[in-house]
C-alpha positions in Angstrom: -0.1 20.8 -1.0 0.5 20.2 -4.6 -1.8 22.0 -6.6 -4.1 19.8 -8.3 -3.5 22.2 -11.5 -0.1 21.7 -12.0 0.0 18.2 -12.4 -3.7 16.8 -13.7 -4.1 18.1 -17.4 -6.1 17.3 -20.1 -5.0 14.6 -22.4 -4.1 17.0 -25.3 -1.7 19.5 -23.3 0.9 16.5 -23.4 1.9 17.6 -19.9 3.2 15.0 -17.6 1.1 14.7 -14.6 0.8 12.3 -11.5 0.0 9.2 -11.6 -3.7 8.0 -11.0 -2.7 5.7 -8.0 -0.3 5.6 -5.3 -0.1 1.8 -3.9 1.9 1.3 -0.6 2.7 -2.7 -0.2 4.4 -4.3 2.0 4.3 -6.8 5.7 1.8 -5.9 8.4 3.2 -3.0 10.5 5.5 -1.6 7.9 3.8 1.6 8.4 1.5 1.7 5.2 -1.5 3.2 6.8 0.4 6.4 8.8 2.3 7.2 5.5 -0.5 6.7 3.0 -2.5 8.9 5.3 0.0 11.5 5.3 1.0 11.3 1.9 -2.8 11.9 0.8 -3.0 14.9 2.6 0.7 16.0 1.2 -0.5 15.4 -2.6 -4.1 16.3 -2.0 -5.1 12.7 -2.7 -8.1 10.7 -1.5 -6.9 8.2 0.9 -8.0 4.6 1.0 -7.1 1.5 3.7 -8.2 -1.7 2.1 -8.2 -3.4 5.6 -10.7 -0.3 6.8 -12.9 -1.2 3.9 -13.2 -4.7 4.3 -13.7 -4.1 8.3 -16.4 -1.6 7.1 -17.6 -4.5 4.5 -17.8 -7.3 6.8 -19.0 -5.4 9.9 -16.2 -7.1 12.1 -12.6 -7.3 12.4 -10.5 -9.2 10.2 -9.5 -11.9 13.0 -13.5 -12.3 13.8 -14.3 -13.0 9.9 -11.1 -14.8 9.2 -12.1 -17.0 12.3 -15.6 -17.3 11.4 -14.8 -17.8 7.6 -11.4 -18.8 6.9 -8.8 -17.0 4.9 -10.1 -18.0 1.6 -13.0 -16.3 1.9 -11.4 -12.9 3.1 -9.0 -13.3 0.2 -11.9 -13.3 -2.3 -13.2 -10.1 -0.7 -10.3 -8.8 -0.6 -9.4 -9.8 -4.3 -12.7 -8.1 -5.4 -12.1 -5.1 -3.6 -8.8 -4.6 -5.7 -10.5 -5.0 -9.2 -12.8 -2.3 -7.8 -9.8 0.2 -6.8 -8.1 0.3 -10.2 -10.6 2.0 -12.0 -10.1 4.9 -9.2 -7.9 8.3 -9.5 -6.2 10.2 -7.2 -6.1 8.0 -4.6 -3.2 6.4 -2.5 -4.2 3.0 -1.5 -2.9 1.0 1.7 -3.0 -2.6 0.8 -3.2 -5.9 3.0 0.1 -7.6 3.7 -1.3 -10.3 1.1 -2.6 -8.2 -1.4 0.1 -8.4 -3.7 -0.8 -12.0 -3.9 -3.6 -11.5 -6.5 -1.6 -11.2 -9.5 -4.1 -10.7 -11.9 -5.7 -8.0 -10.0 -2.4 -6.4 -8.8 -1.3 -6.2 -12.6 -4.2 -4.2 -13.2 -4.4 -1.9 -10.2 -0.6 -1.0 -11.1 -1.2 0.8 -14.3 -0.8 4.0 -14.3 -0.2 4.2 -10.4 3.1 4.4 -8.5 3.7 1.2 -6.2 5.9 1.5 -2.9 7.3 -1.3 -1.1 7.2 -0.6 2.1 10.6 -3.1 3.9 11.6 -3.9 7.3 13.4 -6.3 8.8 11.6 -9.4 11.0 12.9 -8.3 14.1 11.4 -4.4 13.2 8.1 -6.0 12.4 7.9 -8.3 15.5 8.9 -5.5 17.8 6.4 -3.4 16.4 3.5 -6.1 16.5 4.1 -6.5 20.3 4.1 -2.7 21.2 0.6 -2.5 18.5 -2.6 -2.3 20.7 -4.5 -3.5 17.5 -2.2 -6.6 16.1 -4.2 -9.3 17.9 -7.8 -7.7 16.4 -7.1 -6.7 13.2 -4.0 -9.1 12.4 -4.6 -12.4 12.8 -2.2 -15.3 12.2 -1.6 -16.1 8.7 -0.5 -20.3 9.6 -0.9 -22.1 12.4 1.6 -20.6 15.0 1.4 -17.0 16.6 1.9 -13.7 14.5 5.2 -13.2 16.2 6.6 -16.3 15.3 5.6 -16.5 11.8 7.1 -13.2 10.4 10.1 -14.5 9.1 8.7 -17.2 7.1 6.3 -15.1 5.6 8.4 -12.9 4.9 10.6 -14.9 3.0 7.6 -16.3 1.1 6.6 -12.8 -0.1 10.0 -10.9 -0.8 9.7 -12.0 -4.4 5.9 -11.0 -5.1 6.8 -7.6 -3.5 9.6 -6.8 -5.5 8.3 -7.8 -8.5 4.8 -6.1 -7.9 6.6 -2.7 -7.2 8.2 0.4 -8.4 10.6 1.4 -5.7 11.3 0.6 -1.7 11.7 2.0 1.2 13.5 0.9 4.1 11.2 1.7 7.0 13.1 0.6 10.0 14.7 4.0 10.9 12.5 6.3 9.6 9.6 7.9 10.8 5.9 8.2 8.8 6.8 11.9 8.1 10.3 11.5 6.3 8.6 8.4 4.2 6.0 10.3 3.1 8.4 12.8 2.1 10.5 10.9 0.2 7.9 9.4 -2.1 6.5 12.7 -2.6 9.8 13.9 -3.6 10.4 10.9 -5.9 7.0 11.6 -7.5 7.9 15.5 -8.0 11.3 14.6 -9.4 9.6 12.2 -11.8 7.2 14.3 -13.2 9.9 17.3 -13.8 12.0 14.6 -15.4 8.8 14.0 -18.0 8.1 17.4 -18.5 11.8 18.5 -19.4 11.4 15.1 -21.7 8.2 16.2 -23.2 9.5 20.1 -23.8 12.6 19.0 -25.8 
């Protein structure tokens, strides 16, 4: 675990520090929740999963909420949650696959954050969804088709938003969650070392 005092300083020291937030974005089943929990433990941050927060708020599964109230109602709650998270510090946040569509709230959330896009091809995502026991209860279809049938179309639609709204991208298809978390941690460490060198000039 990284030492807090080494990376978090007051505003007068001139030393670099870790970003206030590390945000994980990407399509469902790309490993955001597992990677986020591992990374948070590695760097001493609190972990927040926006889907878990929303489930607790509505007191039902996402699928049940969407069936009863529709996607627009869910997206409105998601948007308000993102706005609240933008004021939090020292957190790793795993966001829902559609969170990046809230452009204004996403822009605010990105300030003083590192946003990591976890990628996977449609075939890999479909395979993961097939073997995920909570897929059907927690991940309702986004279109009139089934969750597996819609993957390629939704990926293509969202890719520009993921690309524009992220600072770095990692292909998760052949990597473990631990390996991905370590890659992000190393990126943070290297970035801070570079900043410290620049401040020391």
